[in-house]
C-alpha positions as CSV (number, residue, x, y, z in Angstrom):
1,M,22.2,-9.5,45.4
2,P,24.7,-9.1,42.5
3,Y,25.7,-12.3,40.5
4,I,28.7,-13.2,38.4
5,I,27.9,-15.0,35.1
6,T,31.0,-17.2,33.7
7,V,30.7,-18.5,30.3
8,T,33.3,-21.3,29.6
9,E,33.5,-22.2,25.8
10,P,35.8,-24.7,24.0
11,A,38.2,-22.5,21.8
12,N,39.2,-25.3,19.5
13,A,38.2,-28.6,18.4
14,D,40.1,-30.7,21.1
15,A,38.4,-28.6,23.8
16,S,41.7,-28.6,25.7
17,D,41.8,-24.7,25.4
18,V,38.8,-22.8,26.7
19,W,38.1,-19.2,27.1
20,K,36.1,-17.7,29.8
21,D,34.0,-14.5,30.0
22,R,33.1,-13.2,33.3
23,T,30.2,-10.5,33.7
24,A,28.7,-9.0,36.8
25,V,24.8,-8.1,37.1
26,A,22.7,-6.7,40.0
27,T,19.7,-9.1,39.9
28,L,18.8,-12.7,39.2
29,D,16.7,-11.3,36.4
30,E,19.5,-9.8,34.6
31,A,21.7,-13.1,35.5
32,R,19.0,-15.1,33.6
33,K,19.0,-12.5,30.6
34,A,22.9,-12.9,30.5
35,A,22.7,-16.8,30.7
36,Y,19.9,-16.9,27.6
37,A,22.4,-14.5,25.7
38,A,25.1,-16.9,26.3
39,I,23.1,-19.8,25.0
40,G,23.5,-18.2,21.6
41,E,24.0,-20.4,18.8
42,N,22.7,-23.3,20.7
43,D,19.2,-21.3,20.5
44,N,18.3,-22.3,16.9
45,P,16.6,-24.8,17.3
46,P,15.8,-23.8,20.7
47,Y,18.2,-25.9,23.2
48,F,15.3,-26.6,25.8
49,D,17.4,-28.2,28.3
50,G,19.4,-24.7,28.3
51,H,16.2,-22.9,28.5
52,F,15.0,-25.1,31.3
53,A,18.1,-24.6,33.3
54,V,18.1,-20.9,33.0
55,D,14.4,-20.7,34.0
56,S,15.3,-22.9,37.1
57,L,17.9,-20.5,38.3
58,E,17.4,-19.8,41.8
59,A,18.9,-17.3,44.2
60,D,21.9,-19.7,44.9
61,G,22.7,-19.4,41.3
62,G,23.5,-22.8,39.3
63,T,25.0,-24.3,36.0
64,V,23.7,-24.4,32.4
65,G,25.1,-26.8,30.1
66,P,27.4,-28.1,28.7
67,L,25.3,-27.0,25.6
68,P,25.8,-28.9,22.5
69,D,28.9,-27.0,21.5
70,G,30.3,-27.4,24.8
71,T,29.5,-24.0,26.3
72,V,29.1,-24.2,30.1
73,I,27.4,-20.9,31.8
74,E,27.8,-20.7,35.4
75,V,25.8,-18.2,37.5
76,A,27.1,-17.5,41.1
77,P,25.6,-15.1,43.9
78,A,28.3,-12.6,45.1
79,T,28.4,-9.8,47.5
80,W,28.9,-6.2,46.7
81,A,32.2,-6.6,48.4
82,D,33.2,-9.2,45.8
83,L,32.9,-6.6,43.1
84,V,34.0,-3.5,45.0
85,D,37.7,-4.1,45.0
86,T,37.8,-2.8,41.4
87,L,36.8,0.7,42.8
88,V,39.2,1.2,45.7
89,N,41.2,4.3,45.2
90,S,39.2,5.2,42.1
91,M,36.2,6.8,43.9
92,D,37.9,8.9,47.0
93,D,35.1,9.6,49.3
94,A,32.4,9.7,46.6
95,P,29.3,7.4,47.2
96,I,29.5,4.1,45.5
97,E,26.3,3.1,43.5
98,A,25.4,-0.3,42.5
99,D,25.5,0.6,38.8
100,D,29.2,1.9,39.3
101,I,30.2,-1.4,41.2
102,I,29.2,-3.5,38.4
103,A,30.6,-1.2,35.5
104,A,33.9,-1.4,37.3
105,F,34.0,-5.3,37.7
106,N,32.8,-5.5,33.9
107,A,35.4,-3.3,32.7
108,R,38.3,-5.5,34.0
């Protein structure tokens, strides 16, 4: 099952302006790796609550954070149909592989 990882982070000191980064991955293990990567600067010294939250993610996804810098990481299950709209009209009748769907979603 694919997952969409959304990272929301304060863009300035008043936290009223945030930016989001969305990434699609094919498996829960890849979603956990992406969430660990998003912990980033909060990992030194290790932000154990974040690690625990990532380790605890199950098939239905979940939220990690807010981390000390205000970052929130959301992991949500998706369907291949949720991601495939980026490939409509670009693949003709060629078979669509999971890697192609993820790459197309992430290229948006």
